[in-house]
Structures are given as structure tokens and as C-alpha cells.
N, C-alpha and C positions, 0 to 999 in steps of 0.2 A: 625287285626279280635281277639278281646278278646271275646269268647261267654262267659264268666264268669262275665266280668263286664257287655257286652249286658244284658242276662237274669237277674241279679242282680238287672240294673234299670226297666226292665221289671217288677220284682215283686215289688220292692219299687213304681214303677206308680199304680201298681194293688192296694199296702197297701194304698195310699194313695187316691184309690177312694173310699176304704172303710169307709171314714171320723171315722177312728180311733182315740181319744182322750184321753189323760192322764186324773188322777183324778182331778190335777187341770184345765183340761180344756183343756191345750196345745196340740199341735202335736206329738205324740211320734218321740223317738230319733230312727233313723234308719240306724245308723252309722254301729252298727254291726250286719247288715242283711248282709249275706254273700251266694254265690252262690258257691257250691265245686263239685267235683266227690265224688260220694258215694265211701266208702270205701269198697262194695263190687259191682263189677258191674254190677250184676245180680239185683241190685237193683233200676237201672237206671242211665241214662245217665247224670244227673246234682244233684243235691238235696240243699235245703235251710234251712236253722235256723230261718228261720223269725219269725215262730211261739213259737218257743222256746225263742226268747232271746226279744219277745216285750209282753208275756202273761201278766208278772207283772206290765209292765206300764200302759197297757189298761186294767188290772180288769178283764183278760180273763181265762178260760184254755186252756193249749196251745193245743189240740184238736179241742176246739171250735172254735178259731181263725184259724188253718189250715186247718178246713171245709169251713168255708168264703173263705180264700185264693184259695182253690184248686178249687172251684165253679167257680169263675173268671179267675183262670190260664188257664184253659182247654178250655176256649174262644179263647185263643193264637191260631194261625194257625198253628205254628211251634211245638206246645206242644199235642204232641199225647198224652201222660196220665199221671196225676198228682195223685201221692197217699201218704196217710199218713202212716208213718211208726214210731212203736212206741209211745213215748209219744207227737210226735206233729211233726216229721221233715216230710219233703213233698220231693216225690222222683220225679225227672219228666225224660221224653220220650222226645226226639224233633224227629223232621220229618227227612227223608233224606236229603232235602236241605241245611239244616244246616251244614250236614258235607258238602256237596257240595258246599258250600260258603266259608267255611273253606280251603278245598283245594285249591279253586281260588283263596283264597287270597293268600295261602302261594305263589301260581306259579305265580300270580302277583306283588308281593311285593318281592318275590327272598329272598335276603339274609337279607332284612330290616323287613321281617314279624316276630314280636315279639317287634320292637323296642317300645319305650313307651313314653308317654310325662309325665309321675310320678314325675319327676325332673325338667320339664320346669320350666325356670325362677330361678333354683338356682346352685349357685357356690357352689361347694364343693373341700377341699382341701384334697388331701389324704398322708399323710406322711407315708413314710415305709421305712425298711433296715435301713436307718440312720447311719451305723456302723461309729465308729471313723475312720478316715481315715490316718490308721497309718499302713494299710498293703491290701493284696488282700482278697476278701470275702471266709469267712469261711464256710463250710458246714451248719454250724447253722444259717446263714444267709438266707439260702435258702426259707425254708418256709416263713418267714415274707416276702421276695421279693415276692415270687410267690401271697401268698394271696393279700398282696396290690394292685401287677399289676392287678389280677384279679378281684377284687372289686374296682378298678378304670375303668377296661374296661365294669364291668359291670352296673356303674352307668352312664357311659358314652352312653351305650346302652338301658337306660330305661330315658335318655333325660337331665341328669344333667351336667351342665358346669362344668368339671373335671379338675381340675390341681394335674398334679402327683409329689412331694415334696419328694427331700432329704435334710435334713437338716444335715448338714456340724460341727459337733463338733472336731470345731480348734483353739478353745479357751483354753482347758485347759492345765495340765503340761504334760499329754501325747503327746503332739504336739511338746513341747521342747524335750521331751526325743527321739521322731523320727527323729528331725534334726540332733542332738547329734549322733544317730545310723547310721543317713546317713553319716554324717560328717565325722564319722572312716571308714565307705567304702569308702570315696573320699580320703582317705590320703589311704586307701588300693591301690586303680585304680591307685594314685600316685607311687605306686611301695615300699610301706611302709609297712613292717613287724607288722601288727597290732596285733598279735597273739590272744589268745582267746577273745572272746566278753564279756566284764565286764557285771556282773551281773545287773542286771536293766533297760538294755539296749536291744532294737530288735533285734534279732539272724539272721533274715531270710534272706535267699540268695536274695530275690525279691530286698532288697535294695541295691545289689550290681550294678545294671545297672543302678541306681542312681547317684551311688559315679560315676560310670565311665562317666557318663553326664557332673557332676559338674567338672569334672576332663578337661573336651573335653571344656568347657563354659569356666570355670575360670584361668585353668591352676594350679599354685600353688600358685597363688595369694591372695586366703582365707587363707591360712597357715599361713601367715604373717598378719592376722588380729586378734584384739582383741576378744572375745568371743561376745562382747557388736554390735561387726561390723559383724562377719560372721554369727552369728545365726539368724537374721530376712533375711539371704538371702538363707541361707539354707533352713528355714524352709518353706519360702512362695513356693523354689522350690521344695520340698520334696511334701510339701502336695498339687500341681498341679500335681506331678508323680504321686501321689497314688490316685489323685482324675481319671486320666485316667486310672489308673489300675483297678481301683471300677467299670468305668464304661465297661468298656471290658469284666470284669467279668459279668456284668451284663446282657450284650449284649448276652451273650452264653445264657441267659436263656429268651433272648425276653423281658427284662425288661427295659425300659427307661424312665428317669424320663425329665418333660419339665423344673422343676426349681433345680438349687443346690443352698439351702442357707448356707450360711456361720455364723455360730456363733459369729464368730469376727467382724462381721460388726454391732451387737448387743452392743458389747462394744466400736467401734472406734467412735472418735470423727469428724463431719464433720466440717473442720476448726477450730475455735474457741465456736463451739455452743455442745448441750449435746450431749451426746450420746442417742440411741434406748432405753435403760435400765435408763438412765436418767429422759427421757422423758417421759416412764412408769411411773416410779416412783412419776414424781411430779403431773401426770396426778390422779394417786390411791390417793395422798395426798389432791387434790382438792375433792373429792368425798368423804374423811375420810374413805378410807378402808384401811388405813397403820397406826402404831401405834407404839410408843415406847415402849418396854415392855419387858419380860423375859418368859421363856419358861420353862415347868418343865421337867425335864429329861424323855425322850423317855425309855417305856417298853423294859424289856430285858436288852441287851447288849447296852451301851451308846458309840455312834459313836465319832472318834476321833474328829470330827468336831463341837461338840455340844458345846455352853458355856452358862454358867450362869451367863450371863451377859444382860446387856439390848442391844436390838437391835432394826432396821427397821421390824417389822414384817407386814405380810398381815393378814387383817380378813379373812380365808379362811375358819375357822369353823360356820362363819357367813353364810356359801354357803353348808354344810352340810358335809364340808372337818372335819376330826377327831381332826384336832387341829390347830392353829394358823401356818403360814410358816416363816420363816425367809427370806427377800430378801437382808438385808443388815449386816453384821457382827458388831461387836462392834470396829472393827479395822478400819472400812468404808469400807473394800473391799464388792462387791457385791458376793451373793451364787450364787450358779448352779440354783439357782430355780427360780434367779432374773431374767437368762437369758429366763427361760421357760416361762417366764408372758410376758416380752417384745416379746419373737416370739410369741407369740398366741394374743398378740395386733396389730402387724405389720401384723399378717395376717386377723384380724379383720378388719382391713385397708382397706386392698386391696378389702374387699368386700366379704368376704367368708362367706355363707350361714351352712355350715356346714363345721367343721376339724374334719377329720379323724384321729387317731392314730393308725397305728400297730405296737404293739410294742412286744418282747419279753416276756415270762411269768415270767423273773428275773424281770422285771416293774412293776410288779403288784399291788405295792402299790402307783403308780402314777395317776392310773384310778381317783379316787374323788378330787385330787389334782387339776388335769386338768380339771374333772367337775367345780370345784369351782373356777378358773382362769377364765373357760368360763362364767359361768355364773355374774359375777364380773366384767368382763371386755365389755361384752356386754351387760350389762344388762337384759340378760336375750334374748335377739335376735340370737345369733348362739347357734347353739348347737353342743356341744362336744362329740364324739361318741369315746371311747378306745377300740380297740379290740386286746384279746391277742393270741399269737401263743405259744403255745404248744412245747417241744421239740421234736425233731425226733431223735429216735433211728434207726441204722444201722445194717443191717442183711444181709447175703447173703446165700442162702438155706437154711433157719432158724436158721444160727448161726451168733453170733455177729460179724460184720465185722470192721474190721479196713484197712483203705486203706492206700498206699504208701504215706508219707508226703514230700510233695516237697517245701516246706515255710517254714522251721521251725520246730514249734509244734505242725503245725494244718494241717488238712485236708482241702483243698481249694474247694471254690464253684464250680469251672472249673474242677476239679479231679473229681469231682461229675457228672458232664455232661457229662465227655468224658468217663466216665465208663460205662454208658446206653444210654446217647441223651439227649436233652432238654424235648421232649413231654412225656415221663412216669416220670420224675421230677414233670413235673407242673402238668399233671394231677392227680399224687399218692399224692402231696401236698393238693389237693383239693379236695380228695375223703375221708376227715374227715374233720369234724367242726374243725376249725382252733385251737379252746380250747380243745380239746380232746388230748390228747396224739399221737403219729403217729411212727408206727413201718416201716422202709422202706425196702423191701427186693430188692436188686438189680438182684438177680436172677429172682425173680418172676414177675417183671413190663417189664422183657422182655421174658415172656412167649407167647406163641401162645397160649392163650388158652382163655375161657368165667372168666376162675379165676382172669384172669391181665385184669381190668377194662378200661384202655387205649388201649391195642391190642383190646378190642372188639368192643370200640365204633369207633375207627379208620375202623377196619374191617367192621363195619357196611357202612361207607361211601363209602369205595371201592369195597363194594358189590353191594351197587347201581349203582355206575358209570362202573360196569362192565356189569351189566344187560343191560344198556342203550347201550354200546357198542354191546353187542351181537343183541341187537335187532335192530340195522342198519345193521348189518349185516344179522341178518334172513329177513330185510324189506328194500333191499336195495333202494326201488323206494319210499319208505313212507315216510313223512318229519314230522321228531321228534325233532325239532326245537323248541324253547321255545313257539313261539306262537301257534304253533300246540297243543302241552299237554296241554298249560292252555285252549285251544279250546274243547278238549276232552268230551265225555259224562260221566259224572261221576257217573248217575243213574245206571249204569250197576255195579258199586261197591258196592255188596249187601252181600259178604261174612263176618262172624263175624270178622275174622279176620283180613278184609281190613276194614273193620270200627274201630276196636281196632287201628288200625294205624293210622287212621283220626283222631280218639280220642285224642291218644297219642298227636298228632301234635297240634291240638286244645288249649293243655294245655300249649304251651312253652310262649306265653304271657304273662299268670298268673304265669309262674315259673319266670319269669325276672322281672315280679311287685315284686311279695313275695320275692323272693332273694334279690334284690336291697332295699327295703324297711326294710328290717333285717339286711342287711349287710353280708349276708352269701351265698355268692359264692360256696360255697360246691353243693349247692342245683341244680346249674345248671350243676356241674358233677354227681349227684345223677340222673337227669332227661333224662340224655342225655346215661347215662348206661341201665337205663328205656326203651327210645325207640329203642336201637339197640337190646335190647332183644327180644322186640316185633319184631321186623324185622325179626333176626332170625329164631323165632321160625315161622314166615310164610311163611319164606324159606324153611323149614326143613319139614311144613308140606303137600308144593307144591312136597317135593320130592316122599311124598305115594300118593297123589293127584294130578296126573298132570293136571288135570283142575283148579288147585288153583295157578298155574305157573304164573309169571309175562308174559311171553310172549307165548301166544298161535297161534301158526301159521295159525288155522284155524278161528279163530275170529278176524280180525286187530280193530276193532270198542272197543272190550273188552281189547284188548293189549294195545292199547291207553290211555284208561282209567288207567291201573294198570301202564305204565310205567309214565304216569303225576304224580300220587301218589308216586313212586320209588324216582321222580324227586323232589317233594316236601319233602320225608325223608332225602335226601341227602343236600338239601338247610338248614333244623334247624339243621341237625347235623353239618353242616359247620358253620351254624350261633353262636352255642354254643359254637363251640369247640375254636372259635373267640374269644369269650369271655372269655373262659379260657386260649388264648394266645396258642393254640395247635395246632398243623397242620392238615390237614383234606385231609391226601392224595387219589387218584383216583387209586392208584393200589398197593397191599400189596403182595410181595412173600415171 
């Protein structure tokens, strides 16, 4: 039950009954008409901008249009008051039955309350993390992993058909470097003194188990082979081992992908047939989207791979990119960008309507080119959304924090999870907009205080279950099952704090839709903190005013209704935490 969507429909129905028209005689465009929560709750329960956004279209002053609209809205039996505010906003107060229906809907739908059909019929691919498979996940990957995973959860909750995908960068020179590094550890496992790790190779101890596994499987056979023989064997073995390590690291954060897509498969020829990059280039040629030409040198420092020679270029500037992009170098080899284009084409052929890329801030230059690729390949039928995650700075007690390094020269994701736990990391990575810098304080995220948002929200959920357990002890003969709570008389919930809590619950479906539509999972974290704050505030009022407490031993009817409210709050908190991938504990000590 989304009361904002429901009352928006009612407002639009009333507008249509007014028989309004534009200067051209057409029906006005109602798409910008919204119903929202007023900034100040004292002004009402709901507010609509209808008169403000339609006045120009229909040639009326906002207040004059608002007056016509208010006259009609007041006839709605569930609208107790409609008042014009300011230049033409309309504030609405709704009947108690609306809040009773909201509470009933939460208890009936349980954890599915707030689920949306916003994305019904749309297939979405969310690609996130996609780090080179050259070692364990480091702490710098954490934010992108959490944001991408929570966004995928959110879109799934909003009705989209979601695929979580990891793009394996296993076709570049770094993979050969990785294989040579593992081969060195293999020789070490055979008893050879390898000395210091040569510059340019990966020095981390995480490759020692790979070397040992190679020695166990192959003995010393690889040492008797030429480079061209052992290199592909070691390359495949090591990449597989690194992917297992990456999956395990991500699992500590409760991050799981359905698809791990190998970049190398884009370059591979199926028998004597063309590779996927070849197929992509042929498809672009057929549509005259590529040409032979040269590019001007980029502004600033010229990269090493820039060529002042004729190359195969993609007409990216025709699709709002800053410049055309090279797909094939003058020597006939493909650029990295060619793989990106072929990869997008493969996604499009798999039937996705939206392709979301969650990238680090250091990839900010990729947005325009990826959007250009999306427009060109799909002919505008698919949408490309690029979301960037800013850097995270680590602190402890307000001071810059350097953790012990267990894997060469970097801090691992696993180190961070072991330091404070999965839930604080996930919640706090989502408690800022992803494109804003984030300071992560290992000490503050473990505090048991209001200043620690993850504790405050989880404690709210645990407090709800504590109240229900206490009620079961106080009323051993009273049925407190889901059916009994749903059948409670909600009309007795009249305190302003109780009504505020129900109003907050009513906002959850709207939060889901708006967060999914804008691809901003941080909105869920903000909402949960707001709901938990209202719960704790009402609890504290009950300390001073015993008549407001959730459990009243002298009034079973009132207690049952209040327990129904408590149960509803716990369900929405649990639902929102699940979207964020955070645990909803029933007890906290």
C-alpha cells in the first residue's frame, strides 16, 4: 500500500474532473503532479504541488487553480482537511482510517510491505567490483562492492529482474605478470631459494598457497617446460585460484554475484569463427559507426599508447562523447575500449534494458564513452547508468588509521571486516551518497550510541522484539500471534507519537520507489535511521508518561494495538536492513 501513489491518483482524478485544458486545447500533462510529505508535519499529513506545476499549462494563477482543486478534494471521505499554503501548495489531512489501513497492510504483507512493481518487465544488469583478479580484495574495493550489492537488492525489491555481474579483467598484461609471480612461488614450493621478489612481480604472500597447489598437482613438470608451454597452464590455474579468493573475500561482506564474466572470452575465437570483438566491429561497420582516421592528441599529458596514425575509430562524438574512440590500433591489435564495447553488446544481446556500472572515482572519464556505446549499440533502446564511488578514508578515534598489512603492500577487505564486522561496514558505506567522500572511523562504528547509525537502527529492531517478548511474559494467556495482532483495533492508537510512527511506516513504499528510480540506496539507510529515531523517541516518552508505554497491563485492547504497531515497525526495519544486506538482530547485549 503506497498512500502517496494512491492519493496522487486521487488528485489526478479530481484534476481530470475539472476538465482543464492547455491553450492549444489539449489535456494538461499531469506527470509532474506529486503527493509528498510536508516538510513541516504541523502543516498536514500529505501535500501536493498540483496547482503549482499546472498553472502555466492551463493559464490560471496557482491559488485560483488550488481553490478549485481544494473544493473537490474536500469531498473525499478520507480527506478531513484540504488547505492552500503559500503561493499554491495544497496540504491535506487524512482520516484515521488511512493510518489503520497502512498498519493493516504492513502486518498482512509482512516483509513484502513496500515491494514495488516499478521495475516489472525490465531486465537490469548491475556490474560492480570487477577488480583485476590479481589478488585479494583490498579495502578500496569495499565501497563499490557494498553500493553495487545494495543497489541490486533495492532494484530487486522494486520489481526489476536483476543480474549481479562481475567482469573479470583477465585479458591484460597484468595476468601474465600474475602467472609469472605464481610460477616463482611454485618454484619456491619445490624447494628453490627464489631470493627477493623481482620488481614488477606481485610480492604478496597470498600467492604462496597457489605455488604450493601447483607443486602438488604438477610436481616439477612445469620447470621442464618452455615459457610458452607452462605460462597458459599457470595463468588459468592462478586466475581460478584468485577468483576463489575474491569470492570468499566478497562473501565476508555478504556480496554474491550470479555471473562472473571473463574478458578473455571476448577475444577468444570459437573454432575458426570470429571473436565477440570481431563480431562487434562487423556490426558497427554495417551501421557506419566506425571509420578509418586519426585522432588529435589529448589535452594535457599525452598517454604512452596514443598514436598519430590511422586507426579504426568509433563515432562516439555522434553520441555526446567528447571525442571519437579508437577500437583498433594501427598495428591491427584491439584497444582496451574495444573489449568494453563488445562486452556492452553482449549484455544488450542478453536482453538487458538497463546496464548499471558501479565504478571507482578514478574511472570518472568512462561515463560519457559508456553512455555513447549504450546509445549506439542499442539504438537508444537500452539505458546505461554509471555510478561512481568516492574514496573512503580510514580513521580510528578521529585519527588516520593504518591497519596491519597481511597481503603484500595493501590492506585487505577481509582485514576490515574482521576489525569491526560486516554490518557496520555495509551500513556505513551506505550512510553517505556514493559520490560523496566518506570518512570511516573504526571506533565510532562500534559505539553503542545514537551517534552510530547502524547500532541505532539495529537496536531499534532488537527493542521491538524485546517489547514483544516482555508482553508474552506479562500476558501469558493472550494470543500475540501474527493473526491476533493483525486483528487488533487500531482505532485506539491516537497519540501523536503513535500516529507519527505509522506515518513513517507509510513512507517506506515511497522510499523504495524513489531510491530505486534514482539508483540511490543511501536513501534507505537514511529512512531506517529516521524510523528508528522516532521509535526510540516514543519509547523515551513512555518513561516519563507511563500511559504511553507499549504494554499497559490494565488495558489489553490498547496493548494489543500497540504491540501490532511495534511488530509493524520491526517488519519494516528488517525489510530495509535486508535491502542493505545488514543483519536485523532480535537481541543486542
